[in-house]
C-alpha positions as CSV (number, residue, x, y, z in Angstrom):
1,M,-49.0,-85.2,43.6
2,N,-49.2,-83.3,46.8
3,I,-51.5,-80.3,46.8
4,V,-48.8,-78.1,48.3
5,W,-46.9,-78.2,45.0
6,Q,-49.8,-76.2,43.3
7,Y,-49.2,-73.3,45.7
8,L,-45.5,-73.1,45.6
9,D,-44.2,-70.0,43.9
10,K,-41.8,-72.0,41.7
11,R,-40.3,-68.9,40.1
12,A,-39.4,-67.3,43.3
13,A,-38.0,-70.7,44.5
14,A,-35.9,-71.1,41.3
15,I,-34.5,-67.6,41.8
16,N,-33.6,-68.4,45.5
17,A,-32.0,-71.6,44.4
18,L,-29.8,-69.7,41.8
19,K,-28.8,-67.2,44.4
20,D,-27.6,-70.0,46.7
21,Y,-25.5,-71.6,44.0
22,S,-22.3,-69.7,44.6
23,S,-22.6,-70.2,48.4
24,M,-23.1,-74.0,48.1
25,K,-20.3,-74.2,45.6
26,Y,-18.0,-72.3,48.1
27,I,-19.0,-74.6,50.9
28,I,-18.1,-77.6,48.9
29,E,-14.7,-76.2,47.9
30,H,-13.6,-74.9,51.3
31,T,-15.1,-77.2,54.0
32,D,-12.1,-79.5,54.1
33,E,-9.7,-76.5,54.7
34,D,-12.0,-75.2,57.4
35,I,-12.1,-78.6,59.1
36,A,-8.4,-79.0,58.9
37,T,-7.9,-75.6,60.4
38,L,-10.1,-76.6,63.3
39,N,-8.3,-79.9,63.8
40,E,-5.1,-78.0,63.9
41,E,-6.6,-75.7,66.5
42,M,-7.7,-78.7,68.6
43,S,-4.3,-80.2,68.7
44,S,-2.3,-77.1,69.4
45,P,-2.0,-76.0,73.1
46,A,-3.4,-72.7,74.1
47,S,-1.0,-70.1,75.2
48,P,-1.7,-67.9,78.3
49,V,-2.7,-64.3,77.7
50,L,-0.1,-62.1,79.3
51,N,-1.7,-58.7,79.6
52,G,-0.6,-57.9,83.2
53,M,-4.0,-58.2,84.6
54,P,-4.8,-60.8,87.2
55,S,-7.2,-63.5,85.8
56,T,-8.8,-66.6,87.2
57,H,-7.5,-70.0,86.0
58,D,-10.2,-72.2,84.5
59,P,-9.1,-75.8,84.8
60,K,-11.6,-76.8,82.2
61,A,-10.7,-74.2,79.6
62,G,-8.9,-76.9,77.4
63,E,-11.9,-79.1,77.4
64,K,-14.3,-76.3,76.6
65,R,-12.1,-75.3,73.6
66,L,-12.0,-78.9,72.3
67,I,-15.9,-79.2,72.7
68,A,-16.3,-75.8,70.9
69,C,-14.0,-77.0,68.1
70,I,-15.9,-80.4,67.8
71,N,-19.3,-78.6,67.7
72,E,-18.0,-76.3,64.9
73,I,-16.7,-79.3,63.0
74,D,-20.2,-80.8,63.3
75,V,-21.8,-77.7,62.0
76,L,-19.4,-77.5,59.0
77,K,-20.0,-81.2,58.2
78,E,-23.8,-80.6,58.3
79,R,-23.4,-77.6,56.1
80,Y,-21.3,-79.7,53.6
81,R,-23.9,-82.5,53.5
82,Q,-26.6,-79.9,52.8
83,A,-24.5,-78.3,50.1
84,L,-23.9,-81.7,48.4
85,E,-27.6,-82.4,48.6
86,Y,-28.3,-79.1,46.9
87,M,-25.8,-79.8,44.2
88,D,-27.2,-83.2,43.6
89,W,-30.6,-81.6,43.1
90,F,-29.7,-78.3,41.3
91,Q,-26.7,-79.2,39.0
92,P,-28.6,-81.7,36.7
93,A,-31.2,-78.9,36.1
94,W,-28.6,-76.3,35.5
95,D,-26.8,-78.5,33.1
96,A,-29.9,-79.2,31.2
97,L,-30.3,-75.5,30.3
98,T,-28.7,-74.3,27.1
99,E,-25.5,-72.1,27.2
100,D,-27.6,-69.0,26.3
101,E,-30.1,-69.7,29.1
102,Q,-27.2,-70.2,31.6
103,Y,-25.6,-67.0,30.4
104,V,-28.8,-65.0,30.9
105,L,-29.4,-66.4,34.3
106,K,-25.8,-65.9,35.4
107,E,-25.9,-62.3,34.3
108,F,-29.2,-61.6,36.2
109,Y,-28.8,-63.7,39.3
110,L,-25.3,-65.0,40.0
111,D,-23.3,-61.8,39.8
112,D,-23.9,-60.1,43.2
113,E,-21.9,-57.0,42.5
114,Q,-23.8,-56.2,39.2
115,K,-27.1,-54.3,39.1
116,Q,-30.0,-55.6,37.1
117,I,-29.8,-52.8,34.5
118,D,-26.2,-53.7,33.8
119,A,-27.2,-57.3,33.3
120,V,-29.9,-56.2,30.8
121,Y,-27.3,-54.1,28.9
122,N,-24.8,-57.1,28.9
123,I,-27.5,-59.3,27.5
124,C,-28.6,-56.8,24.9
125,D,-24.9,-56.5,23.7
126,H,-24.2,-60.2,23.9
127,F,-27.3,-61.2,21.8
128,N,-27.7,-57.9,19.8
129,I,-31.3,-57.5,21.1
130,E,-33.5,-54.9,22.7
131,R,-34.2,-54.7,26.4
132,S,-37.7,-56.1,26.2
133,S,-36.2,-59.1,24.4
134,A,-33.6,-59.4,27.1
135,Y,-36.2,-59.5,29.8
136,N,-38.2,-62.0,27.8
137,K,-35.1,-64.2,27.5
138,K,-34.6,-64.0,31.2
139,N,-38.2,-64.9,31.9
140,R,-38.2,-67.9,29.6
141,A,-34.9,-69.2,31.0
142,L,-36.1,-68.8,34.5
143,Q,-39.4,-70.6,33.6
144,H,-37.3,-73.4,32.1
145,L,-35.2,-73.7,35.2
146,A,-38.3,-73.7,37.4
147,L,-39.7,-76.5,35.3
148,L,-36.6,-78.6,35.5
149,L,-36.3,-78.1,39.4
150,Y,-40.0,-78.4,40.4
151,G,-41.9,-79.9,37.5
152,K,-45.2,-78.5,36.4
């Protein structure tokens, strides 16, 4: 085992991985649409801007536009590749959690619009427990996820 693993803050890393989950899922679901839009943009001719002001004609404007689209497609494909790699790593660990653990972690980390205190109250209501027990449930679930993702 590499010595670096002993100094990794696995708890913070697991939280960051959880927070990235919805972004990675979005990338996987929408990359095809984004690439199709760019391909359509590349194949449609650009129309001149008619604003009444004199402008210089750039004979290479079409080429520059194509290159920009190709570069953007490359970036999208690389993001998609990274998102797939993330899902291959994260999803088995997430699936190994119990439904209760997933619920607690979703409440605390996956709902961006919700404040932490709201998450605590939702968990208290869901499990009929006190706040301290809700925090303990969250800590155990997070520790379990970190163990599944990074090992001991």
